N, C-alpha and C positions, 0 to 999 in steps of 0.2 A: 684879366687886369681890370681893376675897378677905378672909375673916375667919378668925380662929382660935377654936377651941372651947375655952372655959374651963369646959365643961359648963354652959352657960347658953344661953338662947335668943338667937340673933343673926340680924339681918336682913341680907340680902346683895344684893338686887337690886331696883331700881325701874324699871319700864317705863312711860313716859307714852305712851298710845295716840294721843290727839288732844284738841283742845279745841273744843267746840261753841259758838263765840262768836256773839253776835248781830250782824248786820250794822248798820252805821251808816246806817239808812234810815228813812223815815217809817213809824211803826207803823200798823196798821189801827185804825179807830175804836173797835172793841170787841174785847177779848181773846178768843181762841179757847177754846172749852170742849173737854173731853176725856172720851170714854166708852171702854169696852173691851168686846169680845165675850167672853162665856163660852161656849166652843164644845165642851164635853164632853157626850157622851150619858150617860155614867155619872158620877154625882157621888160621887167617892171622898172620903175624909177630907181629902186634900190640896186637892181642888177646893173643898170647903166652907170650909176654912181660908183659901184664897186669896180667896174671895168675902167672908168675914167681915173680912179684913184688907186689902182692896183699897186701893191707894195713895190717899191723900187727894186727890191731884190729879185723880182721876177723878170726874166729876160724875154719871155714870150707868153702868149695866151693860146690855148687850144680850145676852140670854140665849137660846141655842139651845133651842127648845121642841119642835120636831118636824122630822124630816128625811124629806122625801117623795121617793120615786123610783118607778120603774115597778112595784116590788113592793108599794108602799103606804107608809103613814106609819110611821115609827119614832120613838117618843116619848122625849125625854130624861128622865132620872130627876132632875128638878129638886127641890131641897130648899127648899120655900117658907119654912120657918122660918128657914133661914140667910139667904135673901134679905130677909126682913122685918127680921131683926136687923141686916143690913148698912146699912139705912136709906138706900139709894140709889134714885133713880128707875130703873125697870126697863122695858125694851122687850122684848116677846116676839118672837123671831125664828123665822120659818118658812123653812126651807131647801128649795128645790125643785131637785132634781138634773136635769141634762140641759139641752139647749138649747130644748126645747119643754115646755109645761105638761103634766103627766100628767092623766089623765082626772079624777081625784078629788083635790082638795086640801081637807083637813078644816077649813075656816075656822070652821064652827060649833063644832067641838070645841076649836079654839084659843081662841075667845072664852069658851067654858065654862071652860077652864083659867085664863084671865085672871081670870074672876070668882072662881074658887076661890082664886087667889093673893091677890086683893084681900081676900077674906074672911079670909085668914090674916095680913093686915097688910102685904102687899107693895104698894108704891106703883107700880103699873103705869101707865105714861104712854103706851104706844103699842104698835103691832104693826108689824113689819118683814118684808118679803118679800125673801129672798136668792135670786135666780134669774138665772143667766147666760143670759138670753134671747138667741136668735139675732136679729140685726138684722132679718132678713126677717119675723120673727114679732112684731115690736113692735106693729103695729096690733092684733093679737089680744090681746097682753099688756095694752095700754092698756084695751081693753074689759073684760078680766077684772078688772083692778084696780078699774075704776069700779064693777063689779058687786059686788065683795067688800070695798069700803071699810068699815071698822068705823065705828060711830057715834061722834060726839063724846061725851066729850072725848078719846077715844083718838086719838093722832097716828098717821098712816099713813105709813110710809116704805118705801123700797126701796133695795137696793144697785143700782148702775148701772155700766156699763162705758164707758170713754172712746170705744170704737168706735161707740157709739150716736150720737155727735155728728153722724155723717154721714147719719142717718136722718130722713126727713121726719116720721116718727111720734113722734119724741122729745118734741115739745111736748105731744102727746096723753097720753103716758106721764106726763110731769111734771104735767100738769093733773089727773091722777087721784089724786095723792098729795100729802101735805104737805111731803115732804122726800125728797131723793135723796142717798145716800151713795156718792160716786164712788170706785170701787175702782181704785187706781193700782198695785197689786201683783199679781203672778201673772197678768198680762194678755198677756204676750208671751213664749212659751217660747224658750230655756230660762231667760232671766233672771227672777229673782224680783222685783227692784226696780231700775229705771234712773231716777235722778233727772231727767235731761234729758227722757227720753220721758214721765215722769210730769208734768212741768211743762207740756209741750206738749199732752198729752192732756187735762189738767184745764182748761187755758186754752180749748181748742177746745170742750170740753163746756159750760163756763160761758157761752161766747159763744153757743152754740146755744140755751140756755134762760136768757136773762138775768133772767127774773122768778122763777126757781125758787130755793127754799131748798136750799142744798147743804152737805154735809159731805164729808170725805175719809177713806177707810179706808187706814191705813198699817200696814205689817207689823212684827211683832216676832219673827218666826219664821224658821227655816231649813227647807228642804225638798229632797228628792232629786228632781231633774228630769232625765229622760233619763239616769239613772244617775250624775248628778253632784250633789254637795251644793251647793246655792245658798243664799247667806246674805243676810239683811237686815242690813246693816252699820250699827251705831248712828251712826257718823259721817256716813254718807250720808243716813240718814233724818233725823238731827238737822239737817243742812244744808237739807233740803227743808222741814222744819218751820219753820226760821227764815225761809225764803222765804215760807211761808204767812202768817207773822205780819206781813209787811210790807204797807204800804198799797197797793203796786202789784201785789200778787198778786190772783188772782180772788177775788171776794167770797164766802167760805164762812163758815159758822157755827162749825165746829169739826172735830175729828178723832175718828175711832173707831179704836181700836187693835185689831189682830187678832194676838194675843189676850191675855187677862188672864194675867199671870204666875202659874204654879202650881209649887210645889215638886216637883222630880222631873221636870219637863218640860224635858229637856235640848235640845229643839229650839226653845225660845222664850227670849226675854230674861228675866232675873230682874227682880224689882221694882226693885232699885237702878238698873239700867240704864234702865228705862222712866222712872223719876222724874227721873234726870239729864237724859235727852233732853228731856223736857217742860220742865224748868226752865231748860234752856240752860246747865247746869253743865259744867265741863270733864270730858271722858271720859278716865278714867285706869285703866289696867290695872297695878295695883301688886302685883308678885309678891315675896313674902318667902320665901326659902329658909332653913331653919333646921336646925341640928344640936341635937337636944334630948336631953340626957343621960337615959339609962334605967338606968344602973348604972355601976360603976367601968370606965372605959375602953370604954364602949359608948354608942351614941346612935342615935336614930331620925333619919331624914332626912325633913323635913316641908316642904310648900309651903303658903303661905297667899296668898289674893288679898284685899288690903285696899282695892282700888279699886272702881269702879262699873261696869266692863265686864269681860267674860270675858278672861282672860289666858292666853297660851300657856305651857305648862310649859317651863322653861328647860333648856338643857344643863347638866349638873352634873359637877364634878370634885372628887374627894376627895383631900386631901393629908395630909401628916404621916406618922407611923409606922403606916400602915394594916395591920392584921392580917387583916381580912376585911370584905367588904361585899357587899350585894346590893340592887339596885334593881328595883322592879316597875312595873307599870302601863304597860309598853311601852318603858321605857328599855332601851337596848342598849349594852353595853360596847364602846367603840371602841378604847381604848388604855389598858391598865392600869386605873386607877380613874377614867377619863373616860367619861361616859355621854351618849349622843346623845339629844336631846329626842324624845319619842314622837309629836309632832304633836297633842297633846291640849290642851284648854283647861280652865281652872279658873274656875268661876263666882264672881262677887263674893261675898265673905263665906265662901267655901268653904275647907276645909282638907283636905289629902290627905297621909297618911303614905306615902311612896314607896319606903321601904327602910330599911336599917340599916347601921351601920358599927361596927367595933371597932378599937381601937388607942390610941396615945398622941399627944397634941398634934394631934388631928385638925383639919383645915381643910376648908372647903367653898367652892368657887368656882362661881358661877352666871352664865351668860351669856344 
């Protein structure tokens, strides 16, 4: 779409990404609940702000408390005052690296930290173990879980892998905890999330432990796998979530999102995208390209995303009596004042000044 600059702000392009519509199918008896993982070891101001302003759709937060590997435990710098002020039920998460349990997992220290958080006003409701246990080690893992189960009323949960469905020890693992969070992302390299495989894996897992209380962990992040950037695409994840909401999907209690949106985390969805996916709202990348007057015969070139999913920067062409122009951020001049898109994305609500132009009767075309 081509517009002429009368030295005012003008919108030039709208891109509709997709619509996450709900299928016409029988809904499940009870609506799914939604939690999110807070997965930062260091609580910066941005992390504290994200926890304080977590989307209202999230019923609870699952907070990385300690990361245990062969070198020992590494404690997260959790701000208990921020957690208390957020007013959400909190689950303390113990991440255990590797396929086998290290010699020492500081469960007594975890429970001491839980007690301290409670004294600070945090509503701690449970402890969760995040351990990608090897299938052959599941019998030992089940025994370890039974020995380390916290006392009621704390709920005891673990993350679980779909591949465990083939192990005879899975029922013993499930019996040792109150709840299993089945992780259907990052389970088969190099793909980050495959909806069809995720459906099949979850169905097999649920059938293997029909009496277990289950949730599903879904991705909101991108990651580099084998040198390639793999994405969790909102449209694909939204479609999977709509399937979970149907009555013919496996019986799960809810979803835990990995991870909570934090400002400046450009490898994870922004809050607007997560809220839209949860709500089943149409997913739109609305790019607005503008010539914004900065003086006589001169203007900034600006992009805005007024949608709810990240939007690709468009190719831009300046017209009119252009005397000079320069675009930055990766734009490349291809022919006169036509600039090739740099392959970057703009987050929902974000604005970027990508250059300037001088001349009379300037126009801007965005594709």
